N, C-alpha and C positions, 0 to 999 in steps of 0.2 A: 560514501553514500548514507551510513547510518541509517535513517527511519526511511529510506521512500519506498524500501520495497515494504513495509509492515505499515506503512502511509495511510489508513484508510478512506475510501475509495472516494468517499466528498471531497476530498481533499484537492483530489485528482482533478474534479472538477469546479475548482476554482480555476484550470489550467484549460478552458476550455476553449478559447479561439483556435480556428481551425489552420491550419497550416497553409503557405503559401505557395510552396513550392513541391514537387515529387521526384529529389535526388534518386539514381539508382540505386533500387532494392540493393539491401544490407540482410544480407542471411544470418538465423539465430535458430538456436537451441534450445528451449527453457524448459528446464526441468517439468517432466508429468511422471506421476505416478500412477498406479491401479490397486486398488481394494476390492477383491474378487474371493466369491464364493461360491457354492452352487450354483446358486441362482441367483446370486446381485452379483453387480459393476460397479463400482463408481471410481469413474478417474477422477485426479487430484490436478487439475494445475495451478502452477504459479504463476502470476501476473504482474504484470506490471500496466498502474493505471492509466496513463499517459504517457504518447511516445512519440516522434517521429514517423513521417508520414512511411518513409523510406523501407521501416525492417519489417523484415518475410520470414515470422514468427511460425505458419504453418506448415510446419513439415508434413510428410508424409504419414507420423507417427499422430499427430496432433490433428488434423482433418479423420483417419480413420475413429479417434475419439470421437470426437464433433458427430461425424453421421451417424454413431452407435448408439449414443445415449439418445432418453426420448426427453431429456428434461435439463435445464441450466441452472445452477444453484450458484449466486455471486453473493456477495458483501451486503451490497443495497441495492435496489430496483436500479434501474439504468438513469444515474442520476440528472436532475433539475436544475440545472448550471443556475437559472436566475432564483429559485426559490431557496436553491442553496444558501447562494450569496446575502438573501437577505436575512436571511437564520444564523448566520454566522456574523455578518456585521451587529445581530440584534442581542449576539452574545460574546461578544470581541469585545464589543466599544466598552468602555466605564470610562468613568472622571476621576479626578485625582487621581492616578497613577503614576508613578515613578519616571523621571525618562528613560528609553531604553537603553543607552548606554550606560546608565546606573545597573540595570537589572542583569549583568552579565561582569564577571573576574575583572578587575584591572586590566590581564593580562590577556584577554579576550576581545579586549576593546578595537584594539587594532582592526583584527579580525572580521568584527561585528561590521565596520567601518565598511572592509571590502566589501562582505555580504552583501551588505544595502545599495553599494554603488553599480557591484555586480547586477544585482536582480533588479536594478533601474524602481530601485525604493526610495522614501525617503525618510529620514529619522523622523522627522515631524508629524509623516500619519503614523508610523511605529511606536511612537509616544502617547497615542491614544488609543489603541488596542492593549488585552490585556497581552500576558506575558505568550502564552501558550500561541496565541493566533498570532503574535509578531511572530512565532518559528514560524508555524504551518506557511503564516504570508511569503516567509524567504525562502523556503524549501520550495512551495508554487510556483515562484518568482524563475526560480533557480529552472525548473525546470521546463518552465517558459521559453528561457533565454537561452536553453538551447533544442528549442523547437518541437519540444512534446506537446501535444495536447489529445486531451480525453477522443478527440474525434479519432483518431488513430490510434488512441489505445485498446488492451487487448478486449475490456467489459465489452464495450461499444460494437467489434466487430465481433464476438461473440454473440450479442445479441443479434444480429443480424445474422448469424449463420443459424439462430435456434427460433427463428422466425415460425408461426405456428406451431410451437409447442413450446408445451409449459415453461413460465421464469419462475423462480424464488430466488428469495433473500432470506440472508441470516441476522440481517439487523439493519435498523435504520440510517436514516441521515440523524434525524435527531438522535440517535445511540451513539451514535456514532461521534459526534459534536460534546454529545456530552459528555464522552471518557474526558475530553483538555480538557470540558468548563469545570469537570469534577478535581483536574488534578489540584495538588496543594503548590501551596506558591513553589515552593520549596524545589519542586518535580518540575514544574514549569518552567522554571530558571535553568535548570539542568537540561530538559529539552532545547531549549534556546542556545543554551553552550558551544552543545554537541553540535547543536545543525551548525553558527557559526565555524566549530572547529573543524568542519568537515573538510578538508583538503579535494577532495573527489567528489563530492557534490553527486550529482546526477548523471554523469558521465560514468563513473562509477559505479553507479546502480546500474544503467545500462549494459555495459559490460559485463556485470556479472549475472544480469541475467539473463542474458541473450547466450552467454557459453553456458548456462545452465551451472557455475559454479557457486555447488551448495555449502560449499568451504567458504568462500568469501562473503556467502550470506551469513554463516550462520558468524562467523566471525565479528562483522559487521553490528550485526545483533547486538554478542557481547559487548561489545565498545560502548555503544549507546547506553545499555542498561547494565553497566559495571557498578555499583555501589548503588543501585537507585533501585531494590527491590519490589517498591511501590505503583513506578512509571512501569517497571515490566509487566508488573498484574494488568496494569490496567491497559496496554497497548498491545501488551504479547499475550502472553500466558493465559492471565482468566479469559481473552477469546479464545485463545487455541483449547482451551480445557471446553468451552461450549460449544464448540463447533467439531471438534473431535467427540463428542457426546450426543451431536444431533448425526451426524454419520455413524459414525457405531449403530445408532436404532432405527436407522433407513434402512443399514443392511440387512435388518429382519425383513422386508418386503423385496421382492424379485423385481429383475429389472435393471439399465443403467442408467444414470446419469452422470451429469458431469457436474463434480464440485470446483468454481476458477475464485482462486482468493489472493493474497499479495504473497509473492515469492514467499517474502522472508517468512511467514507462517508454516512452511514446508522442512523449513532445516534446521537440523542442530536437535537438541539433549532434551528441548522442553516445545518443541513443533506437534500440529496437528498428526505427522507421520512420527513422531516420533510415540506419543499418546494414543493412536490406536495401535501400534504394534506393542504396546502396553499391554492391552486390553485383550490384547491375543490374536488381534488381525492378523494376516496377513496383506501386508503392504510391500508393492513391488518397485522399483525405478523404470521404464520405461524408453525414458529419454532422459 
């Protein structure tokens, strides 16, 4: 599952086609935390940005958190898929790039061929993309092949549940794309290699998220970023630090809000949860 649970929300906007059927609901109990003091409650809900249509994740605990919250905070404002796709292509395409097959180690080339075929992509199209963009494209296509869309994703549903209430974002689509575009070529190639090496793919990410398996999600983060500290700062810990600062500051204001971000940001020793606890805040897991 590697980076599906920390992938920025804008990536899910590239998986925006609506599902065609509604199979029998499958219950899920994703991780839900709360930070509270005498007059402030902040729910921390770990999301997965694109889902199949049949995942029933609004448990009684999640519904209570939604109903009690006066504001929703997500990674970015509700994504405009067309605008994000245009911005993605503007940044992603570049002339004179080496073939995509040359951008992974020799022992990953068979896995790359398999990933391209299973994602219904073409090497010719990926050859024209920067390495980070090729990784994003393969990851998005895997989710789409599994029947996942943003139309059924957690943030889309939450936006509807919070209709009429304030909604704000921690980042912008442009800033999220900029995280990838600013990566060194070495880290971009690491990201691509670890994407194609990820045998579990989207189904493994969905299973871990659905069961609230924080250990599995933390292990996935550790595998993704092993030996790649700059990649970890760019995609995980730098963002976690910014978000935890914002949440700690928001604790000085009374009221109840929900912060919904990729579930991978709430697990492990370098998570938002860990950073808030290091600041002396009490964070409890509710579900």
